[in-house]
N, C-alpha and C positions, 0 to 999 in steps of 0.2 A: 504494500500500500504506500508506505513512505518511500521516497526516492532512496536509492542506495547511498549510504554514507550520510544521509540527512539526520540531523538531530538538533534539538533546540530546547531551551529552557522556557520558551514562550508558547503558551497555549495557542495564541493567535497564529503563530508561525506553523505549528503542527496542523491546525485546521486549514490554513492556507495551502499547505503542501498537499493535503488530501483533496482540496478543491482543484488545485492545478492538475492533479492526476486523475480527475474525473470521478472521485468517490463521493464528493459532496458538491451540492450546488452553491452558488453565491448566497442564495436565500438560506440554505442550511447553515452555512458559516455565520451569517449575520444573526440568525436566531440563537445559535450556540454562544456566540460572543456576547450578545445582549443578555442572555440568561446568566452567563458567568459574571458579567459586570454588575448585574442587579443583585444576585444572591451571593457572590463570591464563592460559589460552589460549581463544580462541573456536574451538570445534570443533562439528561437526554430526553426529558419529557416532550420537547418540542420537535423531535425528529422520529423517524420510524425505528423500529427495533433493529432492522437490518443495518441501518446507518449507525445506530448507537453501538452495535457490535463492532463495526469497522473502526469507529473513533476509539473505542475501548482498546482494541487490539493495537491500534497505532500508538496510543499513549503508553501502553505497556512496552511495545517495541522501542519507542523513543527513550523510555526510562532505562531499559536495558542497554541501549547504545550509549547513553550518557554516563551510566554507571561504570561501564567497562573502560572508559577513558579517564 
């Protein structure tokens, strides 16, 4: 899902990368970022379960990439 070698400490960058790779629409990214800035929590209530799974896996992958360096 994330580009090879990509990692970031910013949630917005991770969502942007998923959007650039066609996994999320600009609307999905906007909803997720708005929810995050409003609640200060990562929640997936505003997107489908399938897309929520994609974002979850990308966050885990990103964490593992960041942790290994």
